ROMAR-5132 format. One line per 8 residues: number of its first residue (from 1); their letters; for each residue x, y, z of C-alpha. Coordinates in pm, 1 decimal, m for minus. Layout:
N
NUM) A) X Y Z ~ ...
This chain:
280
1) XXXXXXXX) 1933.4 11938.3 5194.6 ~ 1556.6 12076.8 5315.5 ~ 1542.3 12203.2 5646.2 ~ 1273.1 12313.5 5871.4 ~ 1263.2 12417.9 6244.6 ~ 1035.6 12634.9 6471.7 ~ 1039.3 12692.6 6849.3 ~ 665.0 12781.1 6855.9
9) XXXXXXXX) 609.8 12599.3 7185.3 ~ 913.7 12754.5 7372.3 ~ 785.3 13106.4 7276.0 ~ 452.8 13044.7 7352.1 ~ 345.0 13155.2 7005.1 ~ m45.3 13086.4 6962.6 ~ m77.4 12934.5 6652.8 ~ m416.1 13024.7 6425.4
17) XXXXXXXX) m572.2 13233.4 6739.3 ~ m569.8 13580.0 6562.2 ~ m421.8 13870.3 6674.5 ~ m123.6 14027.0 6524.1 ~ 80.5 13734.9 6487.1 ~ m206.8 13473.4 6524.3 ~ m213.5 13312.3 6146.0 ~ m257.8 13417.3 5798.3
25) XXXXXXXX) m453.3 13786.8 5779.4 ~ m751.0 13797.6 5609.5 ~ m827.3 13962.7 5294.4 ~ m1054.6 14305.1 5280.9 ~ m1365.1 14105.2 5213.4 ~ m1304.8 13878.8 5540.5 ~ m1122.9 14154.1 5787.9 ~ m1471.5 14320.6 5916.4
33) XXXXXXXX) m1582.8 13964.9 6069.9 ~ m1253.7 13883.3 6255.4 ~ m1186.9 13534.4 6109.2 ~ m894.9 13327.8 6246.1 ~ m773.0 12986.8 6138.8 ~ m936.9 12813.7 6418.3 ~ m1276.9 12976.2 6343.0 ~ m1234.9 12924.3 5945.8
41) XXXXXXXX) m1191.4 12517.7 5994.2 ~ m1469.1 12542.9 6258.6 ~ m1686.5 12673.2 5975.4 ~ m1587.5 12424.4 5713.0 ~ m1664.1 12155.8 6001.4 ~ m2018.1 12300.0 6046.6 ~ m2061.2 12295.6 5656.9 ~ m1963.9 11940.2 5680.8
49) XXXXXXXX) m2206.8 11847.0 5919.6 ~ m2470.1 12023.0 5784.4 ~ m2430.5 11936.8 5448.3 ~ m2345.2 11551.8 5498.9 ~ m2463.0 11460.7 5825.4 ~ m2100.1 11413.4 5972.0 ~ m2085.6 11386.8 6333.7 ~ m1857.7 11478.1 6610.3
57) XXXXXXXX) m1826.1 11131.9 6724.5 ~ m1669.6 11067.9 6364.1 ~ m1411.2 11378.0 6383.4 ~ m1324.4 11241.5 6741.0 ~ m1235.6 10918.2 6565.1 ~ m966.4 11091.4 6402.2 ~ m798.7 11218.1 6703.5 ~ m844.2 10917.3 6893.2
65) XXXXXXXX) m663.3 10683.0 6605.6 ~ m379.2 10927.3 6549.3 ~ m339.8 10933.1 6910.8 ~ m292.6 10567.8 6951.4 ~ m3.0 10582.6 6689.5 ~ 162.7 10853.4 6913.9 ~ 171.8 10622.4 7200.3 ~ 387.0 10405.3 6981.9
73) XXXXXXXX) 637.3 10686.3 6887.5 ~ 899.3 10766.9 7198.3 ~ 945.8 11093.9 7068.9 ~ 557.3 11191.4 7054.2 ~ 447.2 11511.2 7261.1 ~ 147.3 11336.5 7397.7 ~ 101.4 10986.3 7421.1 ~ m163.9 10892.9 7663.3
81) XXXXXXXX) m445.9 10691.4 7528.4 ~ m773.5 10904.5 7474.9 ~ m1143.3 10781.7 7375.7 ~ m1423.4 10939.6 7187.8 ~ m1564.2 11060.9 7506.4 ~ m1250.8 11216.5 7616.0 ~ m1243.7 11429.6 7274.4 ~ m1630.0 11518.2 7303.1
89) XXXXXXXX) m1597.4 11590.0 7678.3 ~ m1299.8 11845.2 7594.4 ~ m1394.3 12205.6 7597.7 ~ m1533.5 12329.0 7272.8 ~ m1297.4 12611.5 7137.7 ~ m1497.0 12694.1 6830.2 ~ m1805.6 12509.2 6777.3 ~ m1822.7 12204.4 6665.9
97) XXXXXXXX) m1450.4 12137.3 6723.0 ~ m1314.7 12043.4 7075.0 ~ m972.8 12082.4 7212.6 ~ m898.3 11748.4 7120.0 ~ m1002.7 11813.3 6757.9 ~ m711.3 12054.8 6747.9 ~ m358.8 12009.4 6674.7 ~ m86.9 12071.5 6956.6
105) XXXXXXXX) 174.2 12357.8 6940.3 ~ 522.3 12229.7 6988.6 ~ 885.5 12270.5 6900.6 ~ 1039.1 12082.8 6643.4 ~ 1266.9 12041.8 6343.0 ~ 1359.7 11817.2 6072.8 ~ 1560.8 11771.8 5786.2 ~ 1522.0 11555.8 5445.7
113) XXXXXXXX) 1830.9 11505.5 5185.9 ~ 1723.8 11491.2 4816.6 ~ 1995.5 11327.7 4566.4 ~ 2009.0 11211.4 4268.3 ~ 1896.5 10832.8 4170.7 ~ 2233.0 10723.7 4056.5 ~ 2421.6 10847.2 4390.1 ~ 2103.5 10734.0 4583.5
121) XXXXXXXX) 2212.5 10379.0 4485.8 ~ 2523.4 10385.3 4666.1 ~ 2395.5 10522.1 4994.6 ~ 2453.3 10323.9 5322.5 ~ 2066.3 10323.3 5369.1 ~ 1817.3 10205.8 5104.6 ~ 1688.3 10510.3 4907.7 ~ 1294.1 10611.4 4907.8
129) XXXXXXXX) 1217.7 10740.6 4543.4 ~ 1011.4 11014.5 4454.1 ~ 753.6 10863.2 4236.0 ~ 501.0 11162.9 4173.6 ~ 417.6 11515.4 4311.8 ~ 192.4 11781.2 4239.4 ~ 77.5 12135.9 4404.1 ~ m238.7 12344.8 4341.5
137) XXXXXXXX) m386.5 12667.3 4506.3 ~ m799.0 12697.2 4628.0 ~ m935.8 13038.6 4668.8 ~ m1244.8 13239.2 4647.2 ~ m1126.9 13527.3 4470.9 ~ m1368.5 13434.4 4180.7 ~ m1673.0 13461.7 4445.3 ~ m1748.1 13091.3 4435.1
145) XXXXXXXX) m1732.9 12936.1 4789.7 ~ m1740.0 12554.2 4828.0 ~ m1634.6 12486.9 5179.0 ~ m1602.7 12111.9 5129.0 ~ m1360.9 12149.1 4826.8 ~ m994.0 12146.7 4908.4 ~ m681.4 12172.4 4698.5 ~ m625.3 11797.1 4749.2
153) XXXXXXXX) m913.7 11765.7 4486.1 ~ m625.7 11912.3 4197.9 ~ m268.1 11799.5 4340.1 ~ m363.8 11428.1 4443.2 ~ m509.8 11316.5 4111.6 ~ m189.5 11452.0 3931.0 ~ 66.7 11329.4 4164.3 ~ m93.6 10986.5 4157.9
161) XXXXXXXX) m117.1 10972.3 3769.4 ~ 261.4 11095.8 3757.9 ~ 342.8 10795.9 3994.5 ~ 104.3 10538.3 3784.4 ~ m48.8 10412.9 4112.5 ~ m375.3 10395.4 4195.2 ~ m555.0 10459.5 4557.3 ~ m565.5 10059.1 4608.6
169) XXXXXXXX) m183.0 10095.6 4566.1 ~ m116.9 10332.2 4860.4 ~ 1.2 10125.2 5182.9 ~ 3.0 10429.9 5420.2 ~ m84.0 10823.5 5417.6 ~ 75.4 11108.2 5611.4 ~ m171.4 11384.9 5586.3 ~ m156.2 11739.6 5740.0
177) XXXXXXXX) m371.1 11703.4 6036.3 ~ m409.7 12054.7 6183.6 ~ m772.6 11983.3 6269.0 ~ m965.0 11632.2 6241.1 ~ m1208.8 11795.7 5986.3 ~ m874.1 11854.9 5796.1 ~ m820.6 11493.2 5778.7 ~ m1169.7 11371.6 5676.8
185) XXXXXXXX) m1199.3 11660.3 5402.7 ~ m848.9 11586.6 5278.6 ~ m907.0 11209.9 5234.9 ~ m1256.8 11312.3 5024.2 ~ m1046.3 11535.3 4801.6 ~ m767.0 11319.6 4757.1 ~ m1036.3 11039.9 4643.2 ~ m1019.9 10782.9 4868.4
193) XXXXXXXX) m1383.3 10798.6 4917.1 ~ m1660.8 10991.1 4797.9 ~ m1715.1 11342.1 4929.7 ~ m1940.2 11341.7 5211.6 ~ m1808.3 11001.4 5296.0 ~ m1506.1 11057.6 5512.6 ~ m1678.6 11033.6 5831.0 ~ m1804.2 10695.2 5779.9
201) XXXXXXXX) m1456.9 10636.6 5616.7 ~ m1240.4 10714.5 5896.6 ~ m1417.3 10455.8 6178.4 ~ m1399.8 10134.7 6227.6 ~ m1029.2 10107.1 6232.1 ~ m979.2 10185.5 5871.6 ~ m704.1 10447.9 5929.7 ~ m537.4 10281.7 6203.1
209) XXXXXXXX) m255.1 10062.0 6219.5 ~ m363.3 9712.6 6047.8 ~ m629.2 9891.3 5852.1 ~ m705.3 9958.3 5544.8 ~ m526.9 10282.8 5490.9 ~ m292.6 10346.8 5838.0 ~ m251.1 10746.6 5849.9 ~ m24.8 10963.7 6046.9
217) XXXXXXXX) 145.3 10687.2 6208.5 ~ 399.7 10916.2 6410.8 ~ 87.7 11069.3 6600.9 ~ 30.7 11363.1 6347.3 ~ 9.8 11722.1 6419.4 ~ m282.8 11634.6 6672.2 ~ m63.8 11453.9 6917.3 ~ 313.9 11413.4 6822.0
225) XXXXXXXX) 446.0 11740.5 6695.2 ~ 310.4 12081.6 6533.9 ~ 582.4 12360.7 6546.5 ~ 393.4 12547.8 6303.6 ~ 429.3 12376.9 6001.7 ~ 432.1 12010.8 5949.7 ~ 496.0 11921.1 5592.5 ~ 862.2 11805.4 5636.1
233) XXXXXXXX) 752.0 11573.3 5916.6 ~ 513.6 11402.6 5681.4 ~ 782.0 11299.2 5453.4 ~ 1038.4 11194.8 5743.3 ~ 765.9 10963.4 5886.2 ~ 677.1 10831.9 5544.5 ~ 1043.5 10745.7 5455.4 ~ 1103.9 10577.4 5754.8
241) XXXXXXXX) 778.6 10369.6 5712.1 ~ 876.4 10263.4 5367.8 ~ 1253.3 10147.1 5535.9 ~ 1079.2 9943.9 5784.8 ~ 1235.9 10171.9 6053.1 ~ 906.5 10263.1 6293.1 ~ 944.6 9935.6 6553.4 ~ 596.5 9909.5 6690.7
249) XXXXXXXX) 433.7 10138.4 6470.6 ~ 554.3 9989.8 6151.6 ~ 300.1 9903.9 5890.3 ~ 325.5 9581.0 5714.4 ~ 516.2 9579.6 5399.8 ~ 512.7 9926.3 5303.7 ~ 595.0 9995.2 4974.3 ~ 405.6 10271.4 4829.5
257) XXXXXXXX) 322.6 10616.0 5065.8 ~ 125.0 10910.3 5003.9 ~ 223.9 11247.5 5176.1 ~ m60.4 11573.9 5155.4 ~ 42.9 11884.6 5291.3 ~ m207.3 12195.4 5347.3 ~ m87.8 12539.9 5373.9 ~ m314.7 12847.5 5451.8
265) XXXXXXXX) m715.9 12803.0 5565.0 ~ m960.6 12592.7 5437.7 ~ m1247.7 12756.7 5359.1 ~ m1086.3 13046.0 5250.4 ~ m757.8 13005.3 5064.6 ~ m505.7 12759.9 5086.5 ~ m254.5 12542.4 4896.9 ~ m201.3 12180.9 4884.4
273) XXXXXXXX) 96.6 11982.1 4829.9 ~ 81.9 11577.2 4746.4 ~ 397.2 11363.8 4735.3 ~ 407.2 10997.3 4630.8 ~ 692.3 10799.0 4773.0 ~ 813.5 10443.3 4694.6 ~ 1012.5 10189.8 4856.7 ~ 1383.5 10166.6 4711.7
């Protein structure tokens, strides 16, 4: 059994805002400038906008779509629908990121049971198979810094190769959405679109239910839950989707799901893990 739980909201733990307990500590090259998790991701978003012309409206599209999914999840923390104008009119917390571009803080916990294929065939519920998985690290210790490259660029292709699947085979994705820019950069680095095209990729309903690649159908960290780490919730929602247990937010004929989690700080150093799951 793999478990995770946190009471970050009840304890009023301000994740990612700096201070003694506000996030990952910077190294000695970064410390003089006082970076926080929030400012690091804002820097990544600024670079993406500068290099590729990504807009605040495209970032907002991610938050709006995932909130729509949260509205169909009875246990999501925030279920009231929002618009792109709502996102853009929410206060700027670190330019160019608005408040609604940022994940929420909540309590939460989850558990996943992993067993052998032989035993899984005899369980009361249909099993979900682990088809492939990979992990990677991305950091700047060698002196090279590309704010648009993330660890998903390494872990994604390896996990998909192990699973023997292509992008067109993926029916839905669960991608860690600490910020709206995290989703756009992860989609690019996983190879669902070319670098710089993530902003356009998330528009026109592509990542919504009924779209080409439904994303974060539980409401994600942006609207459903974010107790500090969210990796286990990606796997839980993907499992429910593959079992057809998601009711109003169910992805039709869901056979293969991809999960990708990120830990650390994009733009400085972080890890990435990709998991491909299949319906039993």
